C-alpha positions, 0 to 999 in steps of 0.5 A, spaced: 247 031 745 247 038 745 248 041 738 253 048 736 247 052 736 245 050 743 252 051 746 251 058 743 246 059 746 248 057 753 255 061 753 250 067 750 245 066 756 252 068 761 252 075 757 248 080 760 245 086 755 245 093 758 239 093 762 242 086 766 238 082 762 241 076 758 242 076 752 237 072 748 232 074 752 232 082 749 230 080 742 236 082 740 239 076 735 238 074 729 238 067 728 244 063 729 248 060 723 252 054 726 255 048 724 262 045 721 266 050 727 263 056 724 257 061 727 254 066 725 249 071 728 248 078 728 246 083 735 241 089 732 239 095 736 238 102 736 243 106 733 244 111 740 244 104 742 250 102 738 257 104 743 253 101 750 253 095 745 260 094 743 262 090 748 256 086 749 258 084 742 265 082 744 263 078 750 259 075 746 264 073 741 269 071 746 264 066 750 262 063 742 269 063 740 271 059 747 267 052 746 271 046 744 270 045 736 269 052 734 272 055 729 271 061 727 266 066 729 262 072 726 258 077 730 256 083 727 252 088 731 248 092 727 243 098 728 236 101 726 234 108 728 228 109 732 221 110 729 217 116 731 219 120 737 221 114 741 227 116 746 234 113 745 233 108 750 226 106 747 226 098 743 223 100 737 218 094 733 222 089 730 219 089 723 216 083 719 222 078 716 224 082 709 222 089 711 227 094 708 231 098 714 236 103 714 243 101 715 246 105 721 254 106 722 259 101 723 260 100 730 267 104 732 264 111 727 265 117 731 258 119 733 254 123 729 257 121 723 253 118 717 253 111 714 258 113 710 263 116 714 261 123 714 258 128 719 252 131 719 256 137 716 260 133 711 263 137 705 262 135 698 268 134 694 268 142 694 267 143 702 272 146 706 273 141 711 280 137 711 278 131 706 278 124 709 284 119 708 283 114 702 281 107 705 287 102 707 289 096 702 290 089 703 297 088 706 300 083 700 295 085 694 297 090 690 290 091 685 283 090 687 278 089 681 270 088 682 266 084 677 261 086 677 253 087 674 248 091 674 242 085 674 243 077 675 244 072 670 248 075 666 253 070 667 258 075 671 261 069 676 262 065 671 266 070 666 270 073 674 272 065 675 276 064 668 278 073 668 281 070 674 284 065 671 287 067 665 290 073 669 294 067 672 296 064 665 299 071 664 303 071 669 300 074 675 298 072 682 291 072 682 286 071 689 278 070 688 273 074 693 266 070 692 263 077 695 256 074 693 254 073 700 246 071 698 248 067 692 255 064 692 257 061 686 264 059 687 264 053 691 260 050 686 264 053 680 270 050 683 267 043 686 269 046 693 266 042 699 271 043 704 271 049 709 277 053 710 281 052 716 284 057 721 291 060 722 292 063 730 285 062 732 282 068 728 284 069 721 282 064 716 286 060 711 284 061 703 283 054 699 287 054 694 285 052 686 288 051 680 294 054 684 290 061 686 287 063 693 280 063 694 274 064 699 266 065 699 262 065 704 259 059 701 265 055 704 262 056 711 254 054 710 250 048 707 249 050 700 242 051 702 242 054 706 239 062 705 242 069 708 237 072 711 242 077 713 241 085 713 246 090 710 250 091 715 252 084 717 253 084 709 258 089 710 261 085 716 262 079 713 265 083 706 270 086 712 271 080 713 273 076 708 278 082 705 281 084 711 281 077 716 284 072 710 291 070 709 292 072 701 299 072 702 302 076 696 298 077 690 298 082 684 291 081 683 284 079 688 278 079 683 271 080 688 266 076 684 260 081 686 253 080 687 249 084 682 246 091 683 249 098 686 246 097 694 250 095 701 256 090 698 258 096 692 259 100 697 262 097 702 267 094 697 268 102 695 269 105 702 274 099 705 279 098 700 282 102 694 278 099 688 284 099 682 277 099 677 272 095 675 269 090 669 262 090 668 259 085 664 252 084 661 249 081 656 247 084 649 241 085 650 237 092 652 234 090 658 240 088 661 245 095 658 240 099 662 242 096 668 250 097 666 249 103 665 247 103 672 252 099 674 258 104 671 255 109 673 255 108 681 262 106 680 264 112 677 260 115 683 265 113 688 271 114 684 273 108 681 275 106 674 271 103 669 277 098 666 270 096 661 264 092 659 265 084 658 259 082 652 257 075 655 252 070 651 254 075 646 252 069 640 251 062 639 253 057 633 250 051 633 255 045 634 252 041 629 251 045 624 255 051 625 249 056 624 250 063 628 244 066 632 244 072 636 239 070 642 240 076 646 242 080 640 250 082 639 254 087 639 251 092 644 255 092 649 260 094 645 255 100 643 254 102 649 262 102 652 263 107 646 257 110 648 260 111 655 267 112 653 269 106 656 273 100 654 270 094 651 274 088 653 271 083 649 266 078 647 264 070 650 260 067 646 254 062 649 256 057 649 254 049 651 261 047 653 262 054 657 256 051 661 257 044 662 264 046 664 262 051 669 257 046 673 262 040 674 266 045 676 271 046 671 273 052 668 273 053 661 280 056 661 283 051 666 279 045 662 279 047 656 286 051 656 287 051 648 279 051 646 277 058 643 273 060 649 279 060 653 282 064 648 277 069 649 278 070 656 286 070 655 284 077 650 279 079 655 285 078 660 290 082 656 286 088 656 284 087 664 292 088 664 293 094 660 288 097 664 291 096 671 297 099 669 293 105 667 295 110 674 289 109 678 284 115 679 284 117 688 282 113 692 275 112 693 270 116 698 262 116 698 259 123 697 253 125 700 249 130 697 244 135 700 
């Protein structure tokens, strides 16, 4: 019996590339991820060929969507620069897996525009050309906030889901998007194993937990499946999860960002009008260095920094009550004062938070009257206050010479 992946390849074999060859014979296809009615893959071509390949991408998506049992399809057309002096039609050699490639314009941008939507002679903030309109919001969503960190391992996802629950407890309608494509945490944090359903065959219905609609790429792939995607496909996936999900009416959409300052952060800043960013860090100097980079990045793209959360702030022994500052203490507060951003609060390094998170029972939902839930609600109150302040102009990437 043929697998879904075999069915996909059979359909793609009937799609002709611009040079007339069957699509699978062109060497442009990524690995095809197929299972449980979901299909994901990308087509990688040279930047100069993007326009001539867009109809191939659309045809491939329609063909795969016609396979019985396929519920959702994502086909990304990614582009890479041709190396050396090859002409526009030359096929550049494909680098070894993991090799870095510069991301190129996504389909639909005008010819000659840079990767962030600016033309080759884009003006900075003091240029003379008309300023582009800001990104459109998501219908029905009042405010979008990013929970970010400069590095992994600081408990960002745990803070994000508990912050969302705490905002819910303040009476807000809240949704959560897990934007960490490479390391999605929401399925584990909320013990979600089912797959999202589709609405009308084109949009995804988010899964509802604790009264909140939630979405993650982790709902669509197996837990141990590596997401070996280049930047443009990550950007395409994020855009689809933002705009092709039925979020309904929300006061706040909390986005759990991947760590660092790369494609995902820039995509969020360009694709939606972020109301602000919450930076999560531990107190130690090593984490704070990366937190500074995160703050600088959001400021660079005109996204307000709502404040810093100091996670794993201190440890209180549950047996003897002795306090131990394992990662130091007060570093994030000091950094917030130095950078003139709000300090949102401290979350302790506590066994209960870890155990509840691993069990898919966030502490704000499972122990709402406990001290840890109170700490998250205090942080949520400060975030809500920050959201009530008039936001800055819509984010815009500026390319400097």
